[in-house]
Backbone as JSON Lines, residues from 0, in Angstrom:
{"i":0,"aa":"M","n":[-97.31,46.49,86.52],"ca":[-96.08,47.09,85.68],"c":[-94.48,46.8,86.18]}
{"i":1,"aa":"R","n":[-94.65,46.34,87.59],"ca":[-93.13,46.04,88.03],"c":[-92.85,44.5,87.55]}
{"i":2,"aa":"C","n":[-93.78,43.63,87.44],"ca":[-93.7,42.41,86.81],"c":[-92.78,42.62,85.27]}
{"i":3,"aa":"D","n":[-93.57,43.22,84.73],"ca":[-93.24,43.7,83.16],"c":[-91.89,44.2,82.82]}
{"i":4,"aa":"S","n":[-91.48,44.92,84.08],"ca":[-90.21,45.64,84.11],"c":[-89.33,44.82,84.64]}
{"i":5,"aa":"D","n":[-89.68,43.78,85.64],"ca":[-88.63,42.64,86.1],"c":[-88.24,41.6,84.85]}
{"i":6,"aa":"L","n":[-89.2,41.29,84.1],"ca":[-89.03,40.31,83.05],"c":[-88.17,41.22,81.85]}
{"i":7,"aa":"L","n":[-88.36,42.49,81.67],"ca":[-87.41,43.03,80.71],"c":[-85.81,42.83,81.14]}
{"i":8,"aa":"D","n":[-85.68,43.26,82.34],"ca":[-84.38,43.05,83.34],"c":[-83.9,41.78,82.94]}
{"i":9,"aa":"S","n":[-84.68,40.67,83.39],"ca":[-84.41,39.37,83.01],"c":[-83.9,38.99,81.43]}
{"i":10,"aa":"C","n":[-84.57,39.58,80.65],"ca":[-84.47,39.63,79.26],"c":[-82.82,39.86,78.84]}
{"i":11,"aa":"V","n":[-82.56,40.76,79.47],"ca":[-81.44,41.67,79.55],"c":[-80.15,40.99,79.82]}
{"i":12,"aa":"A","n":[-80.65,40.19,81.12],"ca":[-79.43,39.23,81.92],"c":[-79.47,38.1,81.02]}
{"i":13,"aa":"W","n":[-80.48,37.49,80.32],"ca":[-80.38,36.31,79.71],"c":[-79.55,36.38,78.8]}
{"i":14,"aa":"L","n":[-79.68,37.6,77.47],"ca":[-79.36,37.88,76.47],"c":[-77.76,38.05,76.86]}
{"i":15,"aa":"A","n":[-77.31,38.58,78.1],"ca":[-75.96,38.96,78.54],"c":[-75.28,37.28,78.88]}
{"i":16,"aa":"N","n":[-75.83,36.32,79.07],"ca":[-75.38,34.85,79.46],"c":[-75.19,35.14,81.04]}
{"i":17,"aa":"R","n":[-75.8,36.01,81.7],"ca":[-75.8,36.4,83.23],"c":[-76.8,35.51,84.13]}
{"i":18,"aa":"H","n":[-77.87,35.07,83.11],"ca":[-79.17,34.58,83.93],"c":[-79.29,33.11,83.08]}
{"i":19,"aa":"P","n":[-79.1,31.96,83.87],"ca":[-79.14,30.75,83.0],"c":[-80.83,30.32,82.89]}
{"i":20,"aa":"V","n":[-81.42,31.02,83.68],"ca":[-82.96,30.29,83.62],"c":[-83.87,31.32,82.88]}
{"i":21,"aa":"G","n":[-84.51,30.83,82.19],"ca":[-85.65,31.79,81.46],"c":[-85.6,31.82,80.18]}
{"i":22,"aa":"A","n":[-86.59,31.89,79.36],"ca":[-86.58,31.66,77.57],"c":[-87.76,32.79,77.08]}
{"i":23,"aa":"F","n":[-87.24,33.62,76.29],"ca":[-87.73,34.6,75.58],"c":[-87.99,34.53,73.93]}
{"i":24,"aa":"P","n":[-89.07,34.97,73.43],"ca":[-90.11,35.84,73.99],"c":[-90.83,35.33,75.09]}
{"i":25,"aa":"C","n":[-91.49,36.06,75.67],"ca":[-92.3,35.88,76.95],"c":[-93.6,36.99,76.75]}
{"i":26,"aa":"L","n":[-95.01,36.14,76.74],"ca":[-95.93,37.01,76.63],"c":[-96.89,36.71,77.85]}
{"i":27,"aa":"R","n":[-97.49,38.38,78.2],"ca":[-98.32,37.84,79.37],"c":[-99.82,38.95,78.91]}
{"i":28,"aa":"F","n":[-101.24,38.35,79.4],"ca":[-102.35,39.04,79.0],"c":[-102.6,39.42,80.62]}
{"i":29,"aa":"Y","n":[-103.31,40.42,80.67],"ca":[-104.17,40.81,81.8],"c":[-105.05,41.84,81.92]}
{"i":30,"aa":"R","n":[-105.86,41.68,82.98],"ca":[-106.89,43.16,82.71],"c":[-106.61,43.67,84.2]}
{"i":31,"aa":"W","n":[-107.48,44.6,84.46],"ca":[-107.25,45.58,85.62],"c":[-108.63,45.6,86.58]}
{"i":32,"aa":"K","n":[-108.05,45.56,87.76],"ca":[-109.15,45.87,89.05],"c":[-108.34,46.22,90.3]}
{"i":33,"aa":"P","n":[-109.09,47.3,90.56],"ca":[-110.32,48.27,90.07],"c":[-109.92,48.74,88.76]}
{"i":34,"aa":"P","n":[-110.57,49.16,88.16],"ca":[-110.39,50.28,86.52],"c":[-109.26,51.48,87.1]}
{"i":35,"aa":"C","n":[-107.87,51.52,85.95],"ca":[-106.86,52.32,86.35],"c":[-106.5,52.74,85.12]}
{"i":36,"aa":"I","n":[-105.77,54.08,85.05],"ca":[-105.29,54.84,84.29],"c":[-103.75,54.39,84.3]}
{"i":37,"aa":"S","n":[-103.07,53.87,83.22],"ca":[-101.65,53.97,83.0],"c":[-101.29,54.93,82.07]}
{"i":38,"aa":"L","n":[-100.31,55.57,82.89],"ca":[-99.48,57.01,82.01],"c":[-98.29,56.46,81.21]}
{"i":39,"aa":"G","n":[-98.06,57.05,80.34],"ca":[-96.83,56.67,79.72],"c":[-95.64,57.22,80.28]}
{"i":40,"aa":"R","n":[-94.32,56.66,80.22],"ca":[-92.78,56.31,80.66],"c":[-92.6,58.02,80.91]}
{"i":41,"aa":"N","n":[-93.08,58.85,80.04],"ca":[-92.82,60.19,80.09],"c":[-93.67,61.36,79.94]}
{"i":42,"aa":"Q","n":[-94.8,60.96,80.16],"ca":[-96.18,61.63,80.25],"c":[-96.0,62.41,81.31]}
{"i":43,"aa":"D","n":[-96.17,63.88,81.26],"ca":[-95.93,64.64,82.64],"c":[-97.46,65.55,82.33]}
{"i":44,"aa":"L","n":[-98.46,65.27,83.43],"ca":[-99.71,65.83,83.44],"c":[-99.4,67.49,83.91]}
{"i":45,"aa":"N","n":[-98.36,67.77,84.49],"ca":[-98.13,69.39,84.69],"c":[-97.73,69.99,83.39]}
{"i":46,"aa":"N","n":[-97.68,69.37,82.24],"ca":[-97.32,70.07,80.95],"c":[-98.86,70.19,80.25]}
{"i":47,"aa":"P","n":[-99.63,71.35,80.37],"ca":[-100.65,71.39,79.3],"c":[-100.75,70.7,78.04]}
{"i":48,"aa":"R","n":[-99.45,70.75,77.41],"ca":[-99.27,69.92,75.91],"c":[-99.75,68.05,76.05]}
{"i":49,"aa":"H","n":[-99.48,67.88,77.3],"ca":[-99.84,66.63,77.46],"c":[-101.25,66.31,77.97]}
{"i":50,"aa":"G","n":[-102.18,67.06,77.86],"ca":[-103.42,67.13,78.27],"c":[-103.74,66.94,79.5]}
{"i":51,"aa":"V","n":[-105.13,66.89,79.86],"ca":[-105.71,66.29,81.13],"c":[-106.34,65.46,81.48]}
{"i":52,"aa":"I","n":[-106.22,65.07,82.47],"ca":[-106.79,63.74,83.2],"c":[-107.61,64.15,84.43]}
{"i":53,"aa":"T","n":[-108.55,63.49,84.61],"ca":[-109.67,63.96,85.59],"c":[-109.36,62.69,86.52]}
{"i":54,"aa":"Q","n":[-108.91,62.85,87.61],"ca":[-108.48,61.5,88.7],"c":[-110.41,61.41,89.37]}
{"i":55,"aa":"I","n":[-110.57,60.09,89.32],"ca":[-111.8,59.77,89.84],"c":[-111.62,58.53,90.86]}
{"i":56,"aa":"D","n":[-112.54,58.78,92.24],"ca":[-112.11,57.84,93.04],"c":[-112.65,56.34,92.49]}
{"i":57,"aa":"G","n":[-111.69,55.32,93.05],"ca":[-112.07,54.08,92.61],"c":[-111.21,53.65,91.3]}
{"i":58,"aa":"V","n":[-110.56,54.66,90.73],"ca":[-110.08,54.6,89.42],"c":[-108.44,54.84,90.07]}
{"i":59,"aa":"D","n":[-107.58,53.76,89.79],"ca":[-106.31,53.92,90.2],"c":[-105.45,54.52,89.18]}
{"i":60,"aa":"I","n":[-104.24,55.14,89.4],"ca":[-103.29,55.45,88.49],"c":[-102.04,54.96,88.81]}
{"i":61,"aa":"V","n":[-101.41,54.46,87.79],"ca":[-100.01,53.97,87.78],"c":[-99.14,54.45,86.45]}
{"i":62,"aa":"R","n":[-98.01,54.05,86.35],"ca":[-97.01,54.9,85.36],"c":[-96.5,53.45,84.78]}
{"i":63,"aa":"R","n":[-96.31,53.33,83.29],"ca":[-95.85,52.46,82.65],"c":[-94.45,52.58,82.4]}
{"i":64,"aa":"P","n":[-93.71,51.45,82.15],"ca":[-92.13,51.7,82.1],"c":[-92.31,51.89,80.55]}
{"i":65,"aa":"S","n":[-93.18,51.62,79.81],"ca":[-93.21,51.92,78.35],"c":[-93.71,53.38,77.82]}
{"i":66,"aa":"G","n":[-93.76,53.61,76.65],"ca":[-93.92,54.95,76.38],"c":[-95.37,55.41,76.27]}
{"i":67,"aa":"G","n":[-95.62,56.26,75.31],"ca":[-97.2,56.57,74.63],"c":[-97.82,57.69,75.99]}
{"i":68,"aa":"R","n":[-99.15,57.48,75.52],"ca":[-99.91,58.38,76.34],"c":[-100.71,57.53,77.29]}
{"i":69,"aa":"A","n":[-101.85,58.42,78.21],"ca":[-102.65,57.63,79.18],"c":[-103.71,56.65,78.49]}
{"i":70,"aa":"I","n":[-104.0,55.44,79.17],"ca":[-104.99,54.47,78.86],"c":[-105.82,54.36,79.84]}
{"i":71,"aa":"L","n":[-107.15,54.62,79.7],"ca":[-107.92,53.84,80.88],"c":[-108.24,52.46,80.59]}
{"i":72,"aa":"H","n":[-107.89,51.49,81.55],"ca":[-107.84,50.32,81.68],"c":[-109.31,49.7,82.09]}
{"i":73,"aa":"Y","n":[-110.24,49.59,81.16],"ca":[-111.7,49.34,81.58],"c":[-112.19,48.79,80.8]}
{"i":74,"aa":"H","n":[-112.58,47.11,81.05],"ca":[-113.36,46.43,79.78],"c":[-112.35,46.18,78.68]}
{"i":75,"aa":"D","n":[-111.11,46.2,79.12],"ca":[-110.35,45.75,78.1],"c":[-109.27,44.73,78.18]}
{"i":76,"aa":"L","n":[-108.21,44.37,77.29],"ca":[-107.17,43.46,77.25],"c":[-105.92,44.22,77.35]}
{"i":77,"aa":"T","n":[-104.89,43.64,78.23],"ca":[-103.5,44.14,78.01],"c":[-102.84,43.34,77.81]}
{"i":78,"aa":"Y","n":[-101.66,43.46,76.97],"ca":[-100.89,42.43,76.82],"c":[-99.62,43.26,77.09]}
{"i":79,"aa":"A","n":[-98.37,42.2,77.55],"ca":[-96.98,42.8,77.73],"c":[-96.0,41.53,76.93]}
{"i":80,"aa":"L","n":[-95.42,41.96,76.04],"ca":[-94.47,41.14,75.2],"c":[-93.07,41.46,75.72]}
{"i":81,"aa":"V","n":[-92.23,40.59,76.12],"ca":[-90.97,41.03,76.3],"c":[-89.99,39.94,75.45]}
{"i":82,"aa":"T","n":[-89.17,40.47,74.8],"ca":[-88.1,39.46,73.62],"c":[-87.1,40.33,73.41]}
{"i":83,"aa":"P","n":[-85.9,39.65,72.83],"ca":[-84.47,40.29,72.4],"c":[-85.22,41.08,71.11]}
{"i":84,"aa":"C","n":[-84.78,42.01,70.97],"ca":[-84.88,43.06,69.85],"c":[-84.99,42.35,68.47]}
{"i":85,"aa":"F","n":[-85.69,42.62,67.57],"ca":[-85.55,41.93,66.22],"c":[-84.88,42.76,65.31]}
{"i":86,"aa":"S","n":[-84.61,44.2,65.46],"ca":[-83.43,44.87,64.67],"c":[-83.38,46.18,65.74]}
{"i":87,"aa":"T","n":[-82.32,46.86,65.09],"ca":[-82.06,48.42,65.65],"c":[-83.17,49.48,65.48]}
{"i":88,"aa":"N","n":[-84.2,49.06,64.62],"ca":[-85.07,50.19,64.24],"c":[-86.41,49.68,65.19]}
{"i":89,"aa":"V","n":[-86.68,51.01,65.87],"ca":[-87.92,50.79,66.78],"c":[-89.1,50.58,65.81]}
{"i":90,"aa":"T","n":[-89.08,51.56,64.81],"ca":[-90.55,51.4,64.0],"c":[-90.75,49.95,63.3]}
{"i":91,"aa":"E","n":[-89.45,49.43,62.74],"ca":[-89.7,48.23,62.25],"c":[-89.9,46.91,63.17]}
{"i":92,"aa":"D","n":[-89.56,47.1,64.66],"ca":[-89.85,46.02,65.39],"c":[-91.45,46.3,65.83]}
{"i":93,"aa":"H","n":[-91.97,47.44,65.94],"ca":[-93.37,47.68,66.12],"c":[-94.01,47.04,65.24]}
{"i":94,"aa":"R","n":[-93.4,47.33,63.97],"ca":[-94.59,46.88,62.86],"c":[-94.56,45.31,62.62]}
{"i":95,"aa":"H","n":[-93.6,44.78,63.24],"ca":[-93.44,43.48,62.95],"c":[-94.07,42.71,63.95]}
{"i":96,"aa":"I","n":[-94.31,43.04,64.9],"ca":[-95.13,42.42,66.36],"c":[-96.27,42.88,66.01]}
{"i":97,"aa":"A","n":[-97.0,44.01,65.04],"ca":[-98.06,44.33,65.05],"c":[-98.69,43.46,64.11]}
{"i":98,"aa":"E","n":[-98.0,42.99,63.09],"ca":[-98.29,41.96,61.96],"c":[-98.98,40.76,62.67]}
{"i":99,"aa":"G","n":[-98.44,40.36,63.69],"ca":[-98.87,39.31,64.48],"c":[-100.14,39.48,65.02]}
{"i":100,"aa":"L","n":[-100.21,40.76,65.54],"ca":[-101.48,41.08,66.56],"c":[-102.89,41.32,65.05]}
{"i":101,"aa":"A","n":[-102.38,41.64,64.21],"ca":[-103.55,42.0,63.08],"c":[-103.89,40.62,62.6]}
{"i":102,"aa":"Y","n":[-102.75,39.54,62.55],"ca":[-103.14,38.29,62.22],"c":[-104.51,37.49,63.22]}
{"i":103,"aa":"G","n":[-103.91,38.01,64.51],"ca":[-104.87,37.44,65.78],"c":[-106.28,38.17,65.55]}
{"i":104,"aa":"L","n":[-106.42,39.1,64.94],"ca":[-107.57,40.17,65.3],"c":[-108.31,39.57,64.0]}
{"i":105,"aa":"R","n":[-107.8,39.31,62.98],"ca":[-108.37,38.76,61.71],"c":[-108.98,37.18,61.96]}
{"i":106,"aa":"L","n":[-108.18,36.42,62.88],"ca":[-108.66,35.26,63.28],"c":[-110.11,35.5,64.14]}
{"i":107,"aa":"L","n":[-110.37,36.38,64.41],"ca":[-111.64,37.1,65.52],"c":[-112.7,37.47,64.58]}
{"i":108,"aa":"G","n":[-112.26,37.65,63.32],"ca":[-113.04,38.3,62.22],"c":[-113.05,39.91,62.25]}
{"i":109,"aa":"V","n":[-112.13,40.42,63.08],"ca":[-111.83,41.64,62.72],"c":[-110.85,42.18,61.76]}
{"i":110,"aa":"P","n":[-111.44,42.75,60.38],"ca":[-110.65,42.9,59.24],"c":[-109.69,44.43,60.01]}
{"i":111,"aa":"V","n":[-108.37,44.17,59.39],"ca":[-107.6,45.42,59.9],"c":[-107.01,46.01,58.71]}
{"i":112,"aa":"D","n":[-106.98,47.54,58.79],"ca":[-106.73,48.46,57.69],"c":[-105.12,48.35,57.36]}
{"i":113,"aa":"D","n":[-104.82,48.28,56.0],"ca":[-103.61,48.6,55.65],"c":[-102.48,49.63,55.94]}
{"i":114,"aa":"G","n":[-103.41,50.56,56.01],"ca":[-102.9,52.19,56.13],"c":[-103.58,52.83,57.54]}
{"i":115,"aa":"L","n":[-103.02,53.59,58.0],"ca":[-103.7,54.58,59.22],"c":[-104.2,55.7,58.37]}
{"i":116,"aa":"R","n":[-105.62,55.98,59.13],"ca":[-105.9,57.15,59.06],"c":[-106.08,58.0,60.11]}
{"i":117,"aa":"T","n":[-105.74,59.3,60.27],"ca":[-105.24,60.41,61.23],"c":[-106.96,60.37,62.18]}
{"i":118,"aa":"M","n":[-106.6,60.57,63.2],"ca":[-107.94,60.64,64.33],"c":[-108.53,62.18,64.29]}
{"i":119,"aa":"P","n":[-109.67,62.25,64.4],"ca":[-110.38,63.78,64.48],"c":[-109.59,64.58,65.38]}
{"i":120,"aa":"E","n":[-109.54,66.12,64.91],"ca":[-108.94,66.91,65.81],"c":[-109.77,67.26,67.04]}
{"i":121,"aa":"G","n":[-109.12,67.83,68.01],"ca":[-110.08,68.38,69.24],"c":[-110.0,67.38,70.23]}
{"i":122,"aa":"R","n":[-109.41,66.11,69.93],"ca":[-109.51,64.86,70.94],"c":[-108.34,65.37,72.24]}
{"i":123,"aa":"N","n":[-108.78,64.82,73.54],"ca":[-107.91,65.08,74.61],"c":[-106.39,64.44,74.26]}
{"i":124,"aa":"P","n":[-105.21,65.36,74.18],"ca":[-103.84,64.97,73.73],"c":[-103.4,63.98,75.27]}
{"i":125,"aa":"A","n":[-104.09,63.65,76.03],"ca":[-103.46,62.88,77.11],"c":[-103.74,61.52,76.55]}
{"i":126,"aa":"D","n":[-104.8,61.04,75.76],"ca":[-105.46,59.96,75.7],"c":[-104.69,59.1,74.73]}
{"i":127,"aa":"C","n":[-104.32,58.18,74.63],"ca":[-103.55,57.1,73.63],"c":[-104.47,57.05,72.47]}
{"i":128,"aa":"F","n":[-105.99,56.62,72.83],"ca":[-106.64,56.67,71.76],"c":[-107.19,57.53,71.12]}
{"i":129,"aa":"A","n":[-106.61,58.64,71.22],"ca":[-107.03,60.05,70.44],"c":[-106.0,60.32,69.42]}
{"i":130,"aa":"A","n":[-104.98,59.56,69.08],"ca":[-103.85,59.54,68.09],"c":[-103.62,58.23,67.54]}
{"i":131,"aa":"V","n":[-102.96,58.14,66.37],"ca":[-102.32,57.1,66.01],"c":[-100.92,57.17,65.25]}
{"i":132,"aa":"A","n":[-100.42,55.85,65.65],"ca":[-98.96,55.99,65.21],"c":[-98.69,54.81,64.42]}
{"i":133,"aa":"G","n":[-97.52,54.25,63.72],"ca":[-96.98,53.59,62.73],"c":[-97.29,52.24,63.02]}
{"i":134,"aa":"A","n":[-97.58,51.92,64.49],"ca":[-97.86,50.57,64.67],"c":[-99.08,50.02,65.21]}
{"i":135,"aa":"D","n":[-99.94,51.31,65.41],"ca":[-101.35,51.21,65.79],"c":[-102.04,50.41,64.73]}
{"i":136,"aa":"L","n":[-103.33,49.55,65.18],"ca":[-104.19,48.99,64.51],"c":[-105.7,49.66,64.33]}
{"i":137,"aa":"Q","n":[-106.05,49.73,63.07],"ca":[-107.57,50.49,63.04],"c":[-108.05,49.51,61.88]}
{"i":138,"aa":"T","n":[-109.48,49.43,62.1],"ca":[-110.37,48.92,61.33],"c":[-111.27,50.05,60.7]}
{"i":139,"aa":"S","n":[-111.5,49.98,59.14],"ca":[-112.32,51.18,58.85],"c":[-111.95,52.57,59.24]}
{"i":140,"aa":"G","n":[-110.68,52.95,59.53],"ca":[-110.38,54.03,60.14],"c":[-110.76,54.38,61.61]}
{"i":141,"aa":"R","n":[-110.75,53.17,62.38],"ca":[-111.36,53.54,63.71],"c":[-110.05,52.9,64.37]}
{"i":142,"aa":"K","n":[-109.67,53.25,65.29],"ca":[-108.29,52.57,66.22],"c":[-108.93,51.38,67.26]}
{"i":143,"aa":"V","n":[-108.4,50.31,67.04],"ca":[-108.69,49.13,67.63],"c":[-107.56,48.79,68.95]}
{"i":144,"aa":"M","n":[-106.19,49.19,68.48],"ca":[-105.38,48.72,69.41],"c":[-104.0,49.99,69.58]}
{"i":145,"aa":"G","n":[-103.89,50.13,70.56],"ca":[-102.54,50.94,70.91],"c":[-101.48,50.09,71.4]}
{"i":146,"aa":"S","n":[-100.23,50.58,70.93],"ca":[-99.2,50.22,71.82],"c":[-97.87,50.89,71.97]}
{"i":147,"aa":"A","n":[-97.14,50.69,72.83],"ca":[-95.86,51.32,73.18],"c":[-95.0,50.24,73.97]}
{"i":148,"aa":"Q","n":[-93.5,51.13,73.52],"ca":[-92.5,50.06,73.51],"c":[-91.4,50.91,74.65]}
{"i":149,"aa":"K","n":[-90.27,49.89,75.5],"ca":[-89.21,50.36,76.2],"c":[-88.23,49.36,75.63]}
{"i":150,"aa":"R","n":[-87.02,49.94,75.28],"ca":[-86.1,49.09,74.61],"c":[-84.72,49.09,75.76]}
{"i":151,"aa":"S","n":[-84.27,48.22,76.15],"ca":[-82.75,48.0,77.16],"c":[-81.91,47.17,76.64]}
{"i":152,"aa":"R","n":[-80.67,47.85,75.98],"ca":[-79.49,46.91,75.87],"c":[-79.92,45.35,75.34]}
{"i":153,"aa":"G","n":[-80.81,45.58,73.89],"ca":[-80.94,44.53,73.35],"c":[-82.06,43.73,73.34]}
{"i":154,"aa":"A","n":[-82.96,44.2,74.43],"ca":[-84.04,43.74,74.83],"c":[-85.1,44.66,74.68]}
{"i":155,"aa":"L","n":[-86.66,44.24,74.4],"ca":[-87.92,45.31,74.34],"c":[-88.92,44.71,75.38]}
{"i":156,"aa":"L","n":[-89.59,45.53,75.69],"ca":[-91.05,45.31,76.29],"c":[-92.0,46.11,75.1]}
{"i":157,"aa":"E","n":[-92.93,45.41,75.08],"ca":[-93.89,46.14,74.28],"c":[-95.39,45.78,75.1]}
{"i":158,"aa":"H","n":[-96.16,47.19,75.4],"ca":[-97.51,46.84,76.11],"c":[-98.5,47.41,74.9]}
{"i":159,"aa":"G","n":[-99.76,46.69,75.0],"ca":[-100.6,47.49,73.85],"c":[-102.05,47.07,74.69]}
{"i":160,"aa":"T","n":[-103.17,47.54,74.24],"ca":[-104.38,47.59,74.88],"c":[-105.58,47.78,73.89]}
{"i":161,"aa":"L","n":[-106.41,46.88,73.74],"ca":[-107.52,46.83,73.03],"c":[-108.91,46.73,74.12]}
{"i":162,"aa":"Y","n":[-109.87,47.53,73.87],"ca":[-111.06,47.24,74.54],"c":[-111.94,46.2,73.95]}
{"i":163,"aa":"L","n":[-112.35,45.16,75.14],"ca":[-113.02,44.03,74.79],"c":[-114.7,44.59,74.54]}
{"i":164,"aa":"G","n":[-114.94,45.73,75.43],"ca":[-116.56,46.53,75.23],"c":[-116.28,47.76,75.49]}
{"i":165,"aa":"S","n":[-117.2,48.74,75.65],"ca":[-117.07,50.23,75.47],"c":[-116.66,50.3,77.04]}
{"i":166,"aa":"P","n":[-115.82,51.4,77.33],"ca":[-115.29,51.85,78.6],"c":[-115.96,53.06,79.08]}
{"i":167,"aa":"E","n":[-117.14,53.43,78.1],"ca":[-118.24,54.37,78.33],"c":[-119.07,53.94,79.68]}
{"i":168,"aa":"P","n":[-119.59,54.89,80.5],"ca":[-119.06,56.43,80.58],"c":[-118.11,56.86,81.27]}
{"i":169,"aa":"L","n":[-117.22,55.79,81.96],"ca":[-116.03,56.31,82.86],"c":[-115.0,56.87,82.01]}
{"i":170,"aa":"Y","n":[-114.57,56.4,80.7],"ca":[-113.8,57.13,79.61],"c":[-114.41,58.34,79.54]}
{"i":171,"aa":"S","n":[-115.49,59.03,79.21],"ca":[-115.85,60.2,79.07],"c":[-115.64,61.29,80.41]}
{"i":172,"aa":"E","n":[-115.45,60.58,81.49],"ca":[-115.31,61.11,83.19],"c":[-113.7,61.63,83.0]}
{"i":173,"aa":"V","n":[-113.11,60.72,82.74],"ca":[-111.63,60.67,82.8],"c":[-111.11,61.73,81.79]}
{"i":174,"aa":"F","n":[-111.33,61.63,80.57],"ca":[-110.87,62.51,79.67],"c":[-111.71,63.59,79.38]}
{"i":175,"aa":"S","n":[-112.68,64.0,79.79],"ca":[-113.41,64.98,79.58],"c":[-113.96,65.01,78.01]}
{"i":176,"aa":"G","n":[-114.64,63.81,77.42],"ca":[-115.1,64.07,76.52],"c":[-115.36,62.38,76.27]}
{"i":177,"aa":"P","n":[-116.33,62.12,75.02],"ca":[-116.9,60.61,74.84],"c":[-115.68,60.24,73.91]}
{"i":178,"aa":"I","n":[-115.46,58.77,73.77],"ca":[-114.72,58.12,73.1],"c":[-115.16,58.09,71.67]}
{"i":179,"aa":"G","n":[-116.18,58.6,71.3],"ca":[-116.86,58.92,69.96],"c":[-116.69,57.92,69.05]}
{"i":180,"aa":"G","n":[-116.83,58.08,67.51],"ca":[-116.64,56.95,66.73],"c":[-115.35,56.86,66.16]}
{"i":181,"aa":"S","n":[-114.41,57.1,66.42],"ca":[-112.97,56.9,65.95],"c":[-112.24,55.83,66.64]}
{"i":182,"aa":"V","n":[-113.05,55.45,67.55],"ca":[-112.07,54.1,68.49],"c":[-113.28,53.12,68.41]}
{"i":183,"aa":"A","n":[-112.76,51.55,68.59],"ca":[-113.94,50.57,68.2],"c":[-113.44,49.67,69.27]}
{"i":184,"aa":"A","n":[-114.61,48.99,69.98],"ca":[-114.46,48.01,70.73],"c":[-115.0,46.74,70.08]}
{"i":185,"aa":"L","n":[-114.17,45.46,70.6],"ca":[-114.47,44.37,69.91],"c":[-115.67,44.13,69.81]}
{"i":186,"aa":"E","n":[-116.34,44.09,71.0],"ca":[-117.81,43.69,71.12],"c":[-118.52,44.51,69.97]}
{"i":187,"aa":"E","n":[-118.62,45.58,69.8],"ca":[-119.19,46.43,68.96],"c":[-118.86,45.69,67.36]}
{"i":188,"aa":"L","n":[-117.73,45.5,67.04],"ca":[-117.3,45.38,65.6],"c":[-117.81,43.86,65.59]}
{"i":189,"aa":"L","n":[-117.77,42.97,66.57],"ca":[-118.26,41.63,66.3],"c":[-119.81,41.51,66.36]}
{"i":190,"aa":"G","n":[-120.32,42.42,66.94],"ca":[-121.78,42.07,67.23],"c":[-122.08,41.23,68.07]}
{"i":191,"aa":"R","n":[-121.18,40.77,69.07],"ca":[-121.58,39.9,70.16],"c":[-120.59,40.02,71.34]}
{"i":192,"aa":"P","n":[-120.45,39.44,72.66],"ca":[-119.7,39.85,73.76],"c":[-118.37,38.98,73.21]}
{"i":193,"aa":"V","n":[-117.46,39.48,73.53],"ca":[-115.95,38.79,73.38],"c":[-115.32,38.35,74.68]}
{"i":194,"aa":"A","n":[-115.2,37.17,74.74],"ca":[-114.27,36.67,75.92],"c":[-113.19,37.08,76.07]}
{"i":195,"aa":"F","n":[-112.25,37.18,77.05],"ca":[-111.17,37.72,77.43],"c":[-110.16,36.59,77.0]}
{"i":196,"aa":"A","n":[-110.65,35.15,77.29],"ca":[-109.37,34.37,76.96],"c":[-109.65,33.8,75.24]}
{"i":197,"aa":"E","n":[-110.66,34.09,74.55],"ca":[-110.77,33.91,73.18],"c":[-109.83,34.94,72.48]}
{"i":198,"aa":"V","n":[-109.91,36.14,73.21],"ca":[-109.15,37.11,72.33],"c":[-107.39,36.77,72.36]}
{"i":199,"aa":"A","n":[-107.24,36.58,73.8],"ca":[-105.83,36.28,74.14],"c":[-105.47,34.86,73.51]}
{"i":200,"aa":"E","n":[-106.01,34.06,73.17],"ca":[-105.69,32.9,72.25],"c":[-105.64,33.39,70.97]}
{"i":201,"aa":"A","n":[-106.28,34.17,70.43],"ca":[-106.0,34.47,68.83],"c":[-105.01,35.43,68.8]}
{"i":202,"aa":"L","n":[-104.72,36.44,69.6],"ca":[-103.54,37.24,69.64],"c":[-102.04,36.43,69.75]}
{"i":203,"aa":"T","n":[-102.39,35.19,70.91],"ca":[-101.18,34.35,70.7],"c":[-100.83,33.62,69.51]}
{"i":204,"aa":"T","n":[-101.91,33.02,68.88],"ca":[-101.65,32.64,67.78],"c":[-101.08,33.47,66.63]}
{"i":205,"aa":"G","n":[-101.53,34.89,66.66],"ca":[-101.05,35.64,65.72],"c":[-99.55,36.01,65.77]}
{"i":206,"aa":"L","n":[-99.26,36.14,67.04],"ca":[-97.51,36.38,67.44],"c":[-96.98,35.13,67.15]}
{"i":207,"aa":"E","n":[-97.42,34.09,67.51],"ca":[-96.48,32.82,67.21],"c":[-96.35,32.85,65.52]}
{"i":208,"aa":"Q","n":[-97.11,33.05,64.86],"ca":[-97.18,32.75,63.46],"c":[-96.11,34.1,62.99]}
{"i":209,"aa":"A","n":[-96.25,35.16,63.37],"ca":[-95.44,36.47,63.11],"c":[-94.16,36.44,63.77]}
{"i":210,"aa":"L","n":[-93.75,35.87,64.87],"ca":[-92.3,35.64,65.39],"c":[-91.81,34.38,65.12]}
{"i":211,"aa":"G","n":[-92.75,33.56,64.71],"ca":[-91.95,31.93,64.43],"c":[-91.69,31.5,65.88]}
{"i":212,"aa":"V","n":[-92.44,31.59,66.69],"ca":[-92.2,30.95,67.97],"c":[-93.3,30.07,68.83]}
{"i":213,"aa":"R","n":[-93.27,29.41,69.72],"ca":[-94.18,28.75,70.3],"c":[-94.57,29.09,71.63]}
{"i":214,"aa":"F","n":[-95.56,29.82,72.07],"ca":[-95.58,30.02,73.45],"c":[-96.0,28.86,74.24]}
{"i":215,"aa":"V","n":[-95.48,28.65,75.68],"ca":[-95.76,27.59,76.52],"c":[-96.51,28.16,77.55]}
{"i":216,"aa":"P","n":[-97.9,27.75,78.03],"ca":[-98.45,28.39,79.28],"c":[-97.6,28.12,80.58]}
{"i":217,"aa":"V","n":[-97.57,29.01,81.51],"ca":[-96.87,28.54,82.67],"c":[-97.8,28.93,83.57]}
{"i":218,"aa":"A","n":[-97.78,28.48,84.96],"ca":[-98.68,28.63,85.87],"c":[-98.39,29.96,86.87]}
C-alpha cells in the first residue's frame, strides 16, 4: 500500500513537471503473503453500519489509500493502476478502466455482463464483495471483481481484486458467513486452475487496449 501511495505522489509531481523521472500510467499486480484484510480508506470498524470483521491469527490487516470496503486477500490477484485522470468524473474514469479489465477477462474466456445486478440482502456490509457499484464486473449476475479509487491533483490510483480460486473457508471466518453464489472465482468459472501470470497478462492486454498505452515490464 505504501508503494502504491508513493506512485500516486510521483504521478502528481510528474504532472506538475516537478519530477523529471517516471512514466505513467503505471500498472502493478501482486498477491499477499500471509493472507491479509485490506480496509477501505474511510472504513470504520467501530461503526456498526460498516459491518463486522473477525480478526484471525495469521491474517494481517492493512488500510488501503483507496476507498471501498474490506477485502480478504487470499487466493486472489490485486492490481494497482496509477495514471493521470482521464476526466473530472470519477464514475466515467472507473468505467473507462473497467472496459479494459472486462476485455482482459474475456480474453481468458470469462463473459462479462453489460449491466449490474444487485447482491442478495443480508450480506456483511464490511465486505467489498457483498455489494456492487458502477464499475464492478459481474458474470451471470455474480461479482468477479471489485475496485476503488483515490484521486489527487489530477492523478488517480485504482485498486482492484479478483479471486483466482475460492477464498473459503477463511472467508467465512473473517466475514461470519459463506461467500455464497453471488461471488465467482476464476477457477470455478473456467473449470480449471488459473495461473497468476496468465491473468496478469490478460488484464494488461485489456488495459492497454482501453487506455491506448503500452506497459513495459520493469525489474
